[in-house]
C-alpha positions in Angstrom: 49.2 49.0 -55.0 48.4 45.4 -54.1 50.3 42.6 -52.2 50.3 40.2 -49.3 52.5 40.3 -46.2 52.8 38.1 -43.2 52.4 40.1 -40.0 53.8 38.8 -36.7 53.6 40.4 -33.2 56.7 39.8 -31.1 57.9 41.0 -27.7 60.7 43.0 -29.4 60.8 43.4 -33.2 64.4 44.7 -33.3 65.6 41.6 -31.4 63.5 39.4 -33.6 65.0 41.0 -36.7 68.5 40.4 -35.4 67.7 36.7 -34.9 66.0 36.2 -38.3 68.8 38.1 -40.1 71.3 35.7 -38.6 69.4 32.6 -39.6 68.1 33.7 -43.0 69.2 36.0 -45.9 66.8 38.9 -45.2 66.4 42.2 -47.0 65.4 45.1 -44.7 62.6 47.3 -46.1 61.7 49.5 -43.1 63.0 49.5 -39.5 61.9 51.9 -36.8 63.9 52.8 -33.7 61.4 53.8 -31.0 60.9 52.7 -27.4 60.0 49.0 -26.9 56.3 48.5 -27.7 56.3 51.0 -30.6 58.7 49.5 -33.1 57.9 47.8 -36.3 60.1 46.1 -38.9 59.4 45.2 -42.5 61.7 42.8 -44.4 61.6 40.3 -47.3 62.6 36.7 -47.2 62.9 35.0 -50.6 60.5 37.6 -52.0 57.9 37.3 -49.3 57.2 40.4 -47.2 57.1 40.1 -43.4 56.0 42.8 -41.0 57.0 42.5 -37.3 55.3 44.6 -34.7 56.3 45.0 -31.0 53.9 43.6 -28.5 51.6 46.5 -27.3 48.5 45.4 -25.4 47.1 49.0 -25.7 46.7 48.3 -29.4 45.6 44.6 -28.9 49.0 43.4 -30.3 49.7 40.3 -28.2 52.8 38.2 -28.9 52.6 34.4 -28.6 54.6 32.9 -25.8 57.4 30.4 -26.3 55.5 27.8 -24.3 52.3 28.6 -26.0 53.0 28.9 -29.8 50.2 29.5 -32.2 49.1 26.9 -34.8 50.3 28.8 -37.8 53.9 28.5 -39.0 56.3 29.9 -41.5 57.5 27.4 -44.1 60.8 28.3 -45.7 62.5 26.3 -48.5 66.2 26.8 -48.0 69.3 25.7 -50.1 71.1 24.1 -47.1 68.7 22.8 -44.4 71.4 21.5 -42.1 73.3 24.8 -42.1 70.1 26.9 -41.5 68.8 24.6 -38.8 72.2 24.6 -37.0 72.2 28.5 -37.0 68.7 28.4 -35.4 69.8 26.0 -32.7 73.0 28.0 -32.0 70.9 31.1 -31.6 68.6 29.7 -28.9 65.7 28.4 -30.9 64.0 25.2 -29.7 63.9 22.0 -31.7 60.5 20.6 -32.4 61.6 18.2 -35.2 65.3 17.6 -36.2 66.3 17.6 -39.8 64.4 14.6 -41.2 64.9 13.2 -44.7 61.8 12.1 -46.5 63.5 10.5 -49.5 60.4 9.2 -51.2 59.1 12.8 -51.4 62.5 14.2 -52.3 62.7 16.6 -49.4 64.2 17.1 -45.9 62.4 19.1 -43.3 62.8 20.4 -39.8 60.8 22.4 -37.3 61.8 24.8 -34.6 60.2 27.5 -32.4 62.0 30.8 -32.0 62.3 32.7 -28.7 59.4 34.9 -29.7 56.9 31.9 -29.8 56.8 31.4 -33.6 57.1 28.1 -35.3 59.3 27.8 -38.4 59.4 24.8 -40.7 62.4 24.4 -43.0 62.4 22.4 -46.2 65.1 21.5 -48.6 64.1 20.0 -52.0 66.5 17.3 -53.2 64.5 16.2 -56.2 61.2 17.3 -57.7 58.3 14.9 -56.9 55.1 15.8 -58.7 51.8 16.2 -57.0 50.5 13.1 -58.7 53.5 11.1 -57.5 53.0 12.4 -53.9 49.4 11.3 -54.0 50.3 7.9 -55.2 53.0 7.5 -52.5 50.4 8.5 -49.9 47.8 6.1 -51.2 50.4 3.3 -51.1 51.3 4.1 -47.5 47.6 4.2 -46.5 47.2 0.6 -47.8 50.1 -0.7 -45.7 
């Protein structure tokens, strides 16, 4: 068996699962129901496996703090960025960057932090722009 998963330590994996299920279309794989500090959740989001673990300092599992997020983030391409972003805001997430259209590159993006200290970037692709076209656009912007 081989594969890759994204592991995230949160204060409460069951509460985090509730939040993420409300924002995204998530498929549960495994969910435990132990006392706080002992739970873990495995789910998939658009085919990518995530593994949430309750914070438990005894096992060196320390969650990021909302005012001290870590410099990694989860980048999710969604079909309707405004709808997904609105859900996140309604559920208590904090805006980092509002929905921003980058028309030259054919995308919109937005960034928020969740109450568990993780950063999420949303993308919606409006039109395909090749890598070569993006490089050319960047070179042109650098000249100006």
